[in-house]
Backbone bond lengths (Angstrom), bond angles and torsions (degrees), N, CA, C in turn:
res aa  C-N    CA-C-N  psi(-1)  N-CA   C-N-CA  omega(-1)  CA-C   N-CA-C  phi
1 X - - - 1.447 - - 1.734 101.57 -
2 X 1.203 109.53 130.49 1.494 124.91 -176.56 1.460 101.68 -81.22
3 X 1.461 118.26 132.58 1.529 121.00 169.91 1.523 102.46 -125.45
4 X 1.380 114.11 139.96 1.404 122.72 175.70 1.448 113.12 -126.46
5 X 1.346 121.33 128.68 1.329 121.30 -179.03 1.537 110.31 -127.00
6 X 1.364 111.10 120.16 1.515 119.82 -177.19 1.417 114.94 -93.03
7 X 1.402 117.30 157.08 1.353 121.10 -179.63 1.542 106.73 -153.89
8 X 1.252 115.61 171.40 1.573 121.74 174.25 1.452 117.22 93.68
9 X 1.441 122.13 2.13 1.360 119.75 -177.98 1.530 108.08 -81.14
10 X 1.427 115.26 171.06 1.467 117.91 -177.38 1.460 112.24 167.72
11 X 1.220 115.50 -169.78 1.581 122.62 171.89 1.513 107.09 -97.40
12 X 1.338 112.73 134.95 1.435 123.19 174.15 1.541 108.81 -142.09
13 X 1.303 116.47 151.20 1.476 125.52 172.77 1.472 110.63 -71.10
14 X 1.320 115.45 150.09 1.670 121.68 172.29 1.640 103.59 -52.96
15 X 1.248 108.14 138.46 1.551 117.48 -173.21 1.483 115.56 84.67
16 X 1.147 120.91 -9.19 1.496 123.04 -176.85 1.482 110.59 -83.44
17 X 1.351 112.88 -173.77 1.566 123.70 -170.20 1.476 108.68 -135.16
18 X 1.351 111.63 147.55 1.488 117.71 174.11 1.523 101.64 -141.33
19 X 1.404 114.57 158.73 1.428 117.91 171.97 1.570 103.28 -127.64
20 X 1.354 119.91 122.29 1.379 119.39 170.04 1.505 113.75 -95.67
21 X 1.360 118.76 146.85 1.360 126.34 171.63 1.422 114.94 -117.43
22 X 1.420 118.88 155.53 1.358 122.14 175.32 1.569 107.02 -149.61
23 X 1.392 111.79 117.20 1.427 117.20 -177.04 1.638 106.20 -99.21
24 X 1.315 113.59 131.77 1.426 117.91 -176.64 1.534 108.84 -106.47
25 X 1.354 118.45 151.22 1.335 123.91 174.01 1.591 112.10 -148.41
26 X 1.297 116.33 156.46 1.529 116.74 175.38 1.618 112.89 94.58
27 X 1.325 113.82 6.36 1.551 114.41 178.05 1.536 105.59 -158.27
28 X 1.362 109.82 170.52 1.520 113.66 175.96 1.488 106.43 -84.96
29 X 1.417 107.42 104.31 1.525 115.18 -174.34 1.331 114.58 -55.17
30 X 1.293 122.50 -44.03 1.476 125.46 -173.84 1.543 115.03 -61.65
31 X 1.227 116.06 -17.49 1.513 120.36 -179.11 1.579 113.01 -91.41
32 X 1.348 117.26 -9.14 1.406 121.07 -171.77 1.581 109.68 -99.69
33 X 1.412 107.51 151.12 1.431 114.03 167.59 1.547 110.39 -86.33
34 X 1.274 119.18 128.94 1.503 119.90 -178.88 1.571 106.99 -111.26
35 X 1.316 106.78 149.03 1.491 113.75 175.98 1.512 118.57 -151.70
36 X 1.296 111.70 176.96 1.436 116.51 177.30 1.682 107.14 -132.09
37 X 1.286 110.59 134.83 1.427 119.31 171.99 1.541 106.68 -122.50
38 X 1.400 112.37 163.48 1.425 119.27 171.36 1.452 115.62 -143.71
39 X 1.301 114.05 153.08 1.508 117.42 175.24 1.556 110.97 -135.84
40 X 1.277 109.06 119.42 1.397 113.35 169.32 1.392 121.30 -84.67
41 X 1.365 119.53 156.99 1.514 120.54 179.03 1.407 116.79 -48.08
42 X 1.380 119.36 119.65 1.429 119.19 176.75 1.557 113.05 82.83
43 X 1.364 122.20 3.94 1.456 126.19 -178.62 1.398 106.89 -123.58
44 X 1.425 111.34 163.78 1.374 118.92 -179.27 1.551 108.90 -77.59
45 X 1.355 113.22 159.99 1.557 114.81 172.80 1.487 109.23 -71.61
46 X 1.340 112.25 140.97 1.468 119.14 -178.64 1.427 110.36 -131.48
47 X 1.443 118.15 149.16 1.394 123.46 178.00 1.509 108.59 -77.15
48 X 1.437 114.36 135.99 1.449 119.94 177.48 1.427 113.97 -104.29
49 X 1.292 118.74 -48.70 1.499 124.60 172.16 1.478 115.94 -165.01
50 X 1.324 115.17 154.83 1.395 120.02 -177.80 1.600 110.06 -131.04
51 X 1.229 117.49 152.55 1.503 121.23 169.65 1.452 111.57 -138.21
52 X 1.328 115.65 125.19 1.463 124.49 -175.30 1.536 113.67 -76.64
53 X 1.250 122.39 174.52 1.468 120.36 174.14 1.498 114.39 -73.18
54 X 1.362 118.05 -12.98 1.402 131.18 172.46 1.498 111.57 -87.75
55 X 1.379 118.10 2.24 1.440 127.60 175.13 1.570 107.03 69.68
56 X 1.371 122.64 21.77 1.426 125.72 174.92 1.621 101.61 -81.70
57 X 1.339 113.92 136.93 1.420 124.77 -177.76 1.510 114.96 -114.93
58 X 1.374 113.05 152.49 1.522 118.69 177.54 1.400 106.77 -146.20
59 X 1.337 118.45 135.57 1.386 124.70 176.30 1.615 120.09 -123.49
60 X 1.300 115.02 155.41 1.385 117.82 170.45 1.569 108.70 -65.25
61 X 1.333 124.13 148.21 1.337 126.47 171.17 1.505 117.06 -52.21
62 X 1.413 113.23 -37.00 1.480 117.43 -173.43 1.404 108.70 -74.25
63 X 1.353 126.29 -11.29 1.464 123.03 -178.42 1.535 113.47 -119.83
64 X 1.449 115.98 -3.98 1.447 112.69 176.91 1.500 114.81 -60.68
65 X 1.348 106.71 140.85 1.525 112.45 -177.82 1.448 112.63 90.64
66 X 1.352 119.44 -20.62 1.440 123.16 -177.72 1.539 114.76 -111.31
67 X 1.370 116.74 -40.19 1.394 121.38 -179.13 1.596 111.44 -103.46
68 X 1.270 113.85 150.95 1.409 118.20 175.26 1.500 112.13 -141.67
69 X 1.388 115.76 122.28 1.431 124.34 -178.69 1.548 108.48 -94.02
70 X 1.266 115.75 140.02 1.470 119.68 -178.67 1.634 104.83 -147.26
71 X 1.323 112.15 164.08 1.414 117.99 170.34 1.448 116.62 -141.06
72 X 1.322 116.24 152.73 1.456 118.96 175.54 1.535 103.82 -128.34
73 X 1.353 110.36 105.33 1.503 118.56 178.05 1.589 111.76 -61.90
74 X 1.273 120.92 -25.99 1.461 118.24 -171.88 1.538 109.38 -79.41
75 X 1.461 115.43 -14.03 1.415 123.45 175.53 1.578 115.86 -113.12
76 X 1.293 113.28 5.77 1.570 118.74 -179.29 1.437 105.57 56.35
77 X 1.297 125.72 39.87 1.444 121.96 -166.34 1.654 104.05 -136.24
78 X 1.436 109.02 140.04 1.409 116.83 175.48 1.537 103.71 -119.74
79 X 1.338 118.36 146.19 1.459 127.21 -177.43 1.526 109.25 -118.07
80 X 1.345 114.36 157.53 1.416 122.13 164.17 1.385 110.28 -140.68
81 X 1.384 117.97 104.41 1.480 126.75 -176.32 1.550 101.44 -87.92
82 X 1.366 115.06 125.23 1.395 122.06 -173.71 1.583 104.82 -122.32
83 X 1.329 113.78 115.60 1.466 121.40 176.80 1.503 112.84 -117.99
84 X 1.334 114.69 159.72 1.546 122.11 178.26 1.534 103.36 53.33
85 X 1.242 119.53 53.36 1.499 127.93 177.72 1.609 109.28 -58.08
86 X 1.285 112.90 143.56 1.449 117.04 175.46 1.454 111.44 -124.61
87 X 1.335 124.22 159.94 1.417 123.44 176.45 1.493 115.92 -52.30
88 X 1.351 113.66 -41.49 1.523 119.10 175.57 1.475 113.39 -65.93
89 X 1.346 124.26 -3.06 1.372 121.17 173.10 1.636 109.18 -84.80
90 X 1.287 118.04 -12.12 1.340 119.23 178.07 1.515 113.28 -56.25
91 X 1.431 116.00 128.78 1.388 119.32 -172.22 1.659 108.09 176.52
92 X 1.273 111.50 168.51 1.580 115.79 169.42 1.488 104.98 -89.48
93 X 1.326 115.92 122.40 1.409 117.33 177.73 1.553 111.07 -103.26
94 X 1.349 110.28 134.78 1.540 121.42 -170.28 1.535 106.16 -116.90
95 X 1.350 115.29 125.02 1.355 122.95 165.35 1.621 114.54 -77.25
96 X 1.335 112.92 140.66 1.456 116.53 -177.60 1.588 110.76 -131.02
97 X 1.349 116.79 152.65 1.341 124.47 174.87 1.533 107.84 -131.97
98 X 1.316 109.50 124.84 1.527 113.00 175.16 1.557 104.65 -116.66
99 X 1.497 112.36 118.63 1.429 117.24 -176.95 1.605 108.06 -85.39
100 X 1.304 118.90 161.38 1.393 120.93 -179.63 1.503 116.04 -48.51
101 X 1.334 115.51 -27.78 1.511 120.32 177.00 1.534 112.96 -72.64
102 X 1.374 112.05 -9.80 1.569 117.73 177.70 1.449 113.85 89.08
103 X 1.517 113.78 -0.16 1.504 116.44 172.06 1.612 103.97 -68.82
104 X 1.380 105.81 141.41 1.485 120.97 -177.05 1.455 111.17 -110.90
105 X 1.281 122.48 127.42 1.414 124.75 -178.34 1.564 111.18 -122.54
106 X 1.306 120.56 141.03 1.412 123.99 178.43 1.538 118.51 -116.31
107 X 1.292 115.18 149.26 1.458 120.67 169.92 1.477 112.24 -81.01
108 X 1.334 112.39 -178.35 1.553 115.12 -173.79 1.586 109.29 -88.60
109 X 1.358 114.68 -10.85 1.472 116.89 -179.47 1.525 114.04 96.53
110 X 1.364 111.19 150.63 1.473 115.03 175.88 1.548 102.19 -145.07
111 X 1.380 110.74 135.80 1.505 122.89 -174.32 1.476 110.04 -79.65
112 X 1.352 117.13 125.93 1.396 121.53 168.09 1.517 112.01 -117.06
113 X 1.289 116.19 124.57 1.489 118.48 -170.82 1.554 101.91 -125.09
114 X 1.362 116.64 123.77 1.525 125.85 178.81 1.579 104.05 -114.89
115 X 1.403 108.40 111.89 1.451 114.53 -171.47 1.586 108.16 -157.56
116 X 1.250 114.45 145.07 1.540 117.54 173.38 1.417 112.01 -92.88
């Protein structure tokens, strides 16, 4: 069973930065596609970014050029560096792990609030 533990959320002013981290256990991390989703209050959950085991990345149009996803296989950790944050980035951010079998696992979520 895969377990994902996120950290790094919080309150930041518009234009600020945050870095989210997600530590995974219970699987061979290097084989998995890792990702971040978010869900704002009253809205559907949406994909933010993914990174494959080959380090190929993909981003939602709304975050391209501002967010960067990365991974450190030696630490079983995936990161989301968020720069130039906007109020509309406010949401609960979820880490995901997709195994080669296509099974998808979710973290418990971390709140990011962008407000002045």
